[in-house]
C-alpha positions in Angstrom: -13.0 -24.7 -3.5 -10.1 -26.7 -2.1 -9.4 -26.6 1.6 -6.0 -25.1 1.1 -7.4 -22.3 -1.0 -10.1 -21.6 1.5 -7.4 -21.5 4.3 -5.4 -19.0 2.3 -8.3 -16.7 1.7 -9.3 -16.9 5.4 -5.7 -16.0 6.4 -5.9 -13.1 4.0 -9.1 -11.9 5.7 -7.2 -11.9 8.9 -4.5 -9.8 7.3 -7.3 -7.5 6.1 -8.5 -7.0 9.7 -5.0 -6.5 11.2 -4.1 -4.1 8.4 -7.3 -2.1 8.9 -6.4 -1.6 12.5 -3.1 -0.1 11.3 -4.3 2.0 8.3 -7.6 3.3 9.6 -5.9 5.6 12.1 -4.7 7.9 9.3 -8.4 8.4 8.3 -9.6 9.2 11.9 -6.7 11.2 13.3 -8.7 14.4 13.5 -11.4 12.7 15.5 -8.9 11.1 17.9 -7.0 14.3 18.3 -10.3 16.2 19.1 -11.5 13.5 21.6 -8.2 13.3 23.4 -7.6 17.0 23.2 -4.1 16.8 21.5 -2.7 18.2 18.3 -2.7 16.4 15.0 1.1 16.1 15.2 0.8 14.3 18.6 -2.1 12.1 17.4 0.0 11.1 14.4 2.5 9.5 16.8 0.0 6.7 17.3 1.2 5.5 13.9 4.8 5.8 15.1 4.0 3.7 18.3 2.2 1.0 16.3 5.1 0.8 13.8 7.8 0.6 16.4 5.9 -2.1 18.3 5.5 -4.0 15.0 9.1 -3.6 14.0 10.7 -4.4 17.4 8.3 -7.1 18.7 7.9 -9.1 15.5 11.4 -10.5 15.1 11.8 -11.1 18.8 8.5 -13.0 19.1 9.0 -14.9 15.9 12.4 -16.0 17.2 11.0 -17.1 20.6 8.2 -19.1 18.9 10.2 -20.4 15.9 9.9 -24.0 16.9 6.3 -23.9 18.2 3.4 -25.3 16.3 2.0 -22.7 13.9 -1.6 -23.1 15.0 -0.6 -22.3 18.6 1.3 -19.2 17.6 -1.5 -18.1 15.3 -4.1 -18.5 18.1 -1.9 -16.4 20.5 -1.5 -13.6 18.0 -5.2 -13.5 17.3 -6.1 -13.5 21.0 -3.7 -10.5 21.5 -5.2 -8.7 18.6 -8.7 -9.1 20.0 -7.5 -7.8 23.3 -5.8 -4.8 21.6 -9.0 -4.0 19.7 -11.1 -4.1 22.8 -8.7 -1.9 24.7 -8.8 0.6 21.8 -12.6 0.6 22.0 -12.6 1.4 25.7 -9.8 4.0 25.5 -10.6 7.7 26.1 -7.1 9.0 26.8 -4.0 9.1 24.7 -2.0 6.9 27.1 -4.6 4.1 26.9 -4.7 4.3 23.1 -0.9 4.1 22.9 -1.0 1.0 25.1 -3.6 -0.5 22.7 -1.5 0.4 19.6 1.5 -1.4 21.1 -0.5 -4.5 21.6 -2.1 -4.3 18.1 1.3 -3.7 16.5 3.0 -6.7 18.1 0.1 -9.1 17.4 -0.4 -7.9 13.8 3.3 -8.4 13.1 3.4 -11.9 14.4 0.1 -12.8 12.5 1.4 -11.5 9.2 4.8 -13.3 9.4 3.1 -16.6 10.5 0.5 -16.3 7.7 3.2 -15.9 5.1 5.1 -18.8 6.5 2.0 -21.0 6.6 1.0 -20.4 2.9 4.6 -21.2 1.8 4.1 -24.7 3.4 0.6 -25.3 2.3 1.1 -24.9 -1.5 3.7 -26.4 -3.9 6.7 -24.2 -4.9 5.2 -23.2 -8.3 2.2 -21.6 -6.5 3.9 -19.8 -3.7 4.0 -16.5 -5.5 0.3 -16.5 -6.1 -0.4 -17.6 -2.5 1.8 -14.8 -1.1 0.1 -12.2 -3.4 -3.3 -13.3 -2.0 -2.0 -12.6 1.5 -0.7 -9.2 0.4 -4.1 -8.5 -1.2 -5.5 -8.7 2.3 -3.4 -5.6 3.1 -4.4 -3.8 -0.1 -8.0 -4.5 0.6 -7.7 -2.8 4.0 -7.1 0.4 2.2 -9.8 -0.3 -0.4 -12.5 -1.3 2.1 -11.2 -1.1 5.6 -10.3 2.6 5.8 -13.5 3.9 4.0 -15.7 1.6 6.1 -13.9 2.7 9.2 -14.4 6.4 8.4 -18.1 5.7 7.7 -18.5 3.9 11.0 -16.8 6.8 12.8 -19.2 9.2 11.1 -22.3 7.1 12.0 -21.2 6.0 15.6 -17.7 6.7 16.9 -14.1 5.8 16.1 -14.2 3.4 19.0 -16.8 1.3 17.3 -14.4 0.5 14.5 -12.3 -1.5 17.0 -15.3 -3.2 18.6 -16.2 -4.6 15.1 -12.6 -5.5 14.3 -12.3 -7.5 17.5 -15.6 -9.3 17.0 -14.9 -10.3 13.4 -11.4 -11.4 14.3 -12.9 -13.8 16.9 -14.9 -15.4 14.1 -12.0 -15.5 11.7 -9.8 -17.0 14.4 -12.3 -19.7 15.0 -12.5 -20.6 11.3 -8.7 -20.6 10.9 -8.1 -22.9 13.9 -10.8 -25.3 12.7 -9.4 -25.5 9.1 -5.6 -25.1 9.7 -3.7 -28.4 10.0 -0.9 -28.9 12.5 2.2 -27.2 11.1 5.4 -27.6 12.9 7.7 -24.6 13.5 11.0 -24.0 11.7 14.4 -25.3 12.7 16.5 -22.8 14.5 18.9 -20.9 12.3 22.5 -20.7 13.8 23.3 -17.3 15.1 26.6 -17.1 13.1 24.6 -17.9 9.9 22.2 -15.1 10.7 25.0 -12.6 11.2 26.7 -13.6 8.0 23.5 -13.2 6.0 22.6 -9.8 7.6 26.1 -8.5 7.2 26.0 -9.0 3.5 26.2 -5.7 1.6 23.6 -6.8 -0.9 21.1 -7.7 1.8 21.8 -4.6 3.9 21.3 -2.3 0.9 18.2 -4.2 0.0 16.8 -3.5 3.4 17.5 0.2 2.9 15.2 0.2 -0.2 12.3 -0.8 2.1 13.4 1.6 4.9 13.5 4.7 2.7 10.5 3.7 0.6 8.3 3.4 3.6 9.9 6.4 5.4 8.9 8.5 2.4 5.5 7.1 2.0 4.7 7.5 5.6 5.7 11.1 5.8 2.8 12.0 3.5 0.3 9.1 3.9 0.1 9.6 7.7 -1.2 13.1 7.2 -3.1 12.4 4.0 -6.5 13.3 5.6 -5.5 16.7 6.9 -3.6 17.3 3.6 -6.8 16.7 1.6 -8.8 18.8 4.0 -6.4 21.8 4.4 -5.0 22.1 0.8 -7.6 20.6 -1.4 -10.8 21.5 0.6 -12.2 18.0 0.9 -14.8 17.0 3.5 -14.6 13.8 5.5 -17.3 12.2 3.3 -15.3 13.1 0.2 -12.2 11.7 1.8 -13.9 8.3 2.4 -14.6 8.1 -1.4 -11.1 9.2 -2.2 -9.6 6.5 0.1 -11.8 3.9 -1.6 -10.6 4.9 -5.1 -7.0 5.0 -3.9 -7.3 1.6 -2.4 -8.6 0.2 -5.7 -5.7 1.8 -7.5 -3.3 0.4 -5.0 -4.6 -3.1 -5.4 -4.3 -2.8 -9.1 -0.7 -1.7 -8.7 0.1 -4.6 -6.5 -1.4 -7.1 -8.9 0.3 -5.5 -11.9 3.6 -5.6 -10.1 3.5 -9.4 -9.7 3.0 -9.8 -13.5 5.6 -7.2 -14.3 8.2 -8.8 -12.0 7.7 -12.2 -13.7 8.0 -10.6 -17.2 10.8 -8.0 -16.7 12.4 -8.8 -13.4 12.5 -7.1 -10.0 15.3 -4.7 -10.8 13.5 -3.1 -13.8 10.2 -2.8 -11.9 11.8 -1.3 -8.8 13.7 1.3 -10.9 10.5 2.3 -12.7 8.2 2.5 -9.7 10.7 4.3 -7.4 11.4 7.0 -10.1 7.7 7.5 -10.8 6.9 7.6 -7.1 9.5 10.3 -6.4 8.5 12.3 -9.4 4.8 12.3 -8.5 5.5 13.5 -5.0 7.9 16.2 -6.2 5.3 17.6 -8.6 2.3 17.4 -6.2 2.8 20.6 -4.2 2.9 22.5 -7.5 -0.4 21.1 -8.7 -2.3 20.9 -5.4 -4.7 23.7 -6.3 -5.6 22.1 -9.6 -7.7 19.1 -8.7 -7.3 17.0 -11.9 -3.5 16.9 -12.2 -3.3 16.7 -8.4 -5.4 13.6 -8.2 -3.6 12.1 -11.2 -0.3 12.6 -9.3 -1.8 11.1 -6.1 -2.9 8.1 -8.2 0.6 7.6 -9.6 2.0 7.8 -6.1 -0.4 5.2 -4.8 -0.1 2.7 -7.7 3.8 2.9 -7.6 3.8 2.7 -3.8 1.8 -0.6 -3.8 3.6 -1.9 -6.9 7.0 -1.6 -5.1 6.0 -3.9 -2.3 5.8 -7.2 -4.2 8.9 -6.2 -6.2 10.9 -5.7 -3.1 9.8 -8.9 -1.5 10.6 -10.8 -4.7 14.0 -9.2 -4.8 14.6 -10.3 -1.2 13.7 -13.9 -1.9 16.0 -14.0 -5.0 18.9 -12.6 -2.9 18.5 -15.2 -0.1 16.3 -18.1 -1.3 17.6 -20.4 1.5 16.8 -17.9 4.3 13.7 -16.2 2.8 11.6 -16.4 6.0 14.3 -14.7 8.1 14.9 -12.0 5.5 11.2 -11.3 4.9 10.6 -11.2 8.6 13.3 -8.6 9.2 12.2 -6.7 6.1 8.7 -6.5 7.6 10.2 -5.0 10.7 12.3 -2.5 8.7 9.2 -1.5 6.8 7.5 -0.5 10.1 10.6 1.3 11.3 10.3 3.3 8.1 6.6 3.9 8.8 7.4 5.0 12.3 10.2 7.3 11.2 8.0 8.8 8.5 5.1 9.5 10.9 7.5 11.2 13.3 9.2 13.3 10.6 5.9 14.3 9.2 4.6 15.4 12.6 7.8 17.4 13.2 7.4 19.1 9.8 3.8 19.9 10.4 4.7 21.5 13.8 7.5 23.6 12.3 5.9 24.6 9.0 2.3 24.9 10.3 1.1 23.4 7.0 1.0 20.0 5.3 2.0 21.4 1.9 5.7 20.5 2.0 5.2 16.9 3.1 5.3 15.5 -0.5 8.7 17.1 -1.1 10.2 15.5 2.0 8.7 12.2 0.9 10.1 12.5 -2.6 13.6 13.1 -1.2 13.4 10.0 0.9 12.1 7.9 -2.0 15.1 9.0 -4.0 17.3 7.7 -1.2 15.5 4.4 -1.6 16.2 4.5 -5.3 19.9 5.1 -4.6 19.9 2.1 -2.2 18.2 0.0 -4.9 20.9 0.9 -7.5 23.6 0.0 -5.0 21.9 -3.3 -4.1 21.6 -4.2 -7.8 25.3 -3.4 -8.3 26.3 -5.7 -5.4 24.0 -8.5 -6.6 25.6 -8.3 -10.0 29.0 -8.7 -8.5 27.8 -11.6 -6.4 26.5 -13.3 -9.5 29.7 -12.8 -11.3 31.7 -14.2 -8.5 29.4 -17.2 -8.3 29.9 -17.9 -12.0 33.6 -17.6 -11.9 34.0 -19.7 -8.8 
């Protein structure tokens, strides 16, 4: 195995660890709520806090460290992640857990953006897509393996032990990364006027809305997936661990298929298909919730289209701004987590008002349709932009 390939896989393992720290919370919310003596709706705001920290801190920290050596920034993000993991493991109150989530969100955001930037510099242009998809697979694998393993660890020991192990493994991964990773210089600073011009573009702004509403809708339901499966489908925690494993595999398949589909049919066709299918599955789910086979089929469609939309949106962003891809993808990552935070908050409010999780898929479907609307508008603007370029 070439050294570059090994580095990419080790970086993806780091993404797996940071993503597990994010995703596992949804699987252990009832335990945290019980241990800290708060409601599920309040415990769900741990996802909100993480996402807000990720969204707000990442672009600021990336801008402040833009010209620093990438190994140095990577080391700092990993050290902060280990500290956040250990603080989570020692936490027994909601305030302490919130502080840990803030630290984990900021460090995970920086790590993800730096990892994506590194792989784009390690491989030739014709292999960037595959390298980036490997990094993204680290996130998918967190749902496949990280969440079920985390739930199992919580069953055998405690939810705090999950973060002990995350911190210890991250130390090992960090050591390997820093030994293998060559010195990579930071990026040249982008003039502020150029950033404003890019971000003020209608085609870019509407593309950001695709991510915002897609993640907003997904988070409304995914944050409360465990209590949804418990309350409405009668599943036990051991059953839910198996369901999470299967859903994670389905999600990874969706992510991989999306890359091939984008290459064959283009980002616009793929985004239209997956957003329509995602919204339809969510809209039908409450009607089928008491019928296990169609309900799980709809949940599977939701997961596969949710994961398939990610690579398609990122490819769409790169195509819209190839000269400023790092800036756009960094901001898109922040917007994704703003959507996650908003979805978790909206889902918690709905749970408090309705006293049931049955209606969460309908709210998620409505928000996904808003994402589809944003996509159609973005596509229209991009066509106009292409026409103007050809006629110029």
